[in-house]
N, C-alpha and C positions, 0 to 999 in steps of 0.2 A: 077745433084740431089745434091738439097739445102739441108742443115740437120740443124734440133733445135737441142740447148742443152738441154735434158731432162732430171733432174735428174729422177724423178720417176713416175710411171702412177698407177695408184689405185682406188680402187671401196672401201669406206666408208662414213657414215654421214658427211654432212658442221657441223663443231662446233662453228662454233661462227654468228655472226650475225642474217640478217632476216629471212633465211634460213636451220636457225640451225636445227639440227634434220630429215632433207628431208635425202637422197640416194642421193650421187653424185660421180659422176667420179671425181678422180681430174687428172692436164695435170701439175706435179711441175718442172718448167724450174728451171734453172741453173743460175746463175749468178745474178746478182742487178747492180743498178750503186750506190746507198746507205751501206752503212757500217753501220747498227744495231746492238745495242752491242745487245740486246737480240734477235735472228733471230734466228731462229731453223732450215733453209737449213744449209748442205755441201756444199757449191757451187762449191767447188773440184769434185766432184759427178756428174758425168752423166754420156750420153750415147748420141750419135750424130742421130736420128733418124729422118729417110723424114716421111714425112708429108703421106702416103699413109701409112706408119709402124705404127705414131699414130694413126690409124682411126684406124687400123684393130686395134693396144692394145686397144682402147674404150670400139670400138665394140664387144672384148670380153668380156665383165662384164656384158650382155644378156640386162635384159630389160630398163636399166635403160638409161633416154633418155637423163640428165641432164651433162652437163659437166662448173668443175672447171676449169680456169685460171689462175692459180697460181704460185706464185716463193717460191724464188727470185723474179726477174722483170720480170710476164713475155710482160707486153709493149715491152724489147726489139727485142721478137723475135715475138708475134703475130703477122703477116697477116695477110692482106685480102685472099685470097690463104687458110690458115688453117680455118677463121674463114667460108668462102664457102664453102670445105669438110665439115668441120660438121654444117651446114645446110645443106648439100645434104645428112646431113648419119639419118639428121630428130634430129637431136640435139639441146638444148637451151642450150646455149655457157653461163654464169658464167663468171665476172672477179674478183677478187682482185688484185690492182695497186695501185701502187705508188702517180698515179697518175704525174709524172712528164713525161712523152711521150706521146703525144695523139695516139689514139684508134684507129683500124681499123673500120667504119661501119661496122653496124648488129649484136653487140653483144647487147643480148638479158636482160641480170641484171652485170650491173655495180655497182661495193664496191670500191673506194675508202679510200684508208685507207695514207692519207699525214704524212707523218715525218717530214716536215720542210717549211719554205716558200714557195718552186717552186714546183709550181702547173700548166700544162698545162693542166685543164679537167676545162670547165662549167661548167661541171654536172655530177650529177651520179643519182642511184638510192639508193646509201645508202653511209653513210661517217663512217669509224668503225677507231675509234682514240682510239689508243694504250696510255693510260694515262700515266702520270709519277709525278704528280703535274703539268707540262705543263697548262701555259696559254689557252686553248680553246674556247675561246670568239667568235673568228674570224672566226671559222669555225664550228657556230652555225647557222650562217647566209648563210651559203653556198647551192645551189639550189642545195638539195638531199631530197628525200622522205621520209626519217629516219634519222636520225643521233644516233650513237648509240658510246659509252665511255666502253673499254674494259682494264680490269685491266693489267696490265706488267708480262706476264706471269705467273698468280696466282696470286701474291706476295703481290697485294697496293686492295686486294677486299673492301673492307670497305673505303680506301678513294674514291673510286670510284662511291661504294652507296651512301656517304653525298655531293658529289659534284651534285651526279645529283638527290637528294634528294631539292638538292639549286637550283638546275637548271633545270627544267622538262622538259626544249626541250628533253632534250639525253633522253636517254632509257642504259641498260645493255648489255651490249655482252661481255657474258664468252667463255674461250675457253673450251667446252663441253666435243670434245674427250679429253683435257688433264684429268679432272676428273673423264673420262667413262672408261679412257686407253686401244683409242680403238687407231686409226690412223689416 
């Protein structure tokens, strides 16, 4: 039986991007292929879980039917079997990925948050960049319905606001869960 390294599974409000404020079940995978200095996931903490265990835990949160696969980097472990199992239980699947690996078919909402130039995805529903003053002009033409810039760990909000005002293609994404002190 195949196991996935799961950091945590919890129920909260989506705190970032297009779905901010929406109730969501989060499946946080452990492990990543990048080493971002601002990452807030403890990759040494995980539980090996079979897909059936993941589905059981996700179902335990009641009526919510939206699941966000996040990380770490969820594309390193998310496969067609997990996607199909979640869809069989009528869950809408969101994924937050750095975009360095192709994704299984059928994911309902793709948020790509590139952390460098390496990207395997050709399009997404939204692109969400953690802004640290880097040149983001090439990402403005990335095929996504929504383009978000997000302050790095809530520390450079005014700089991001100023950039967006000068480049109105972008929208502001705040980590509202941090401001609200919720998961």
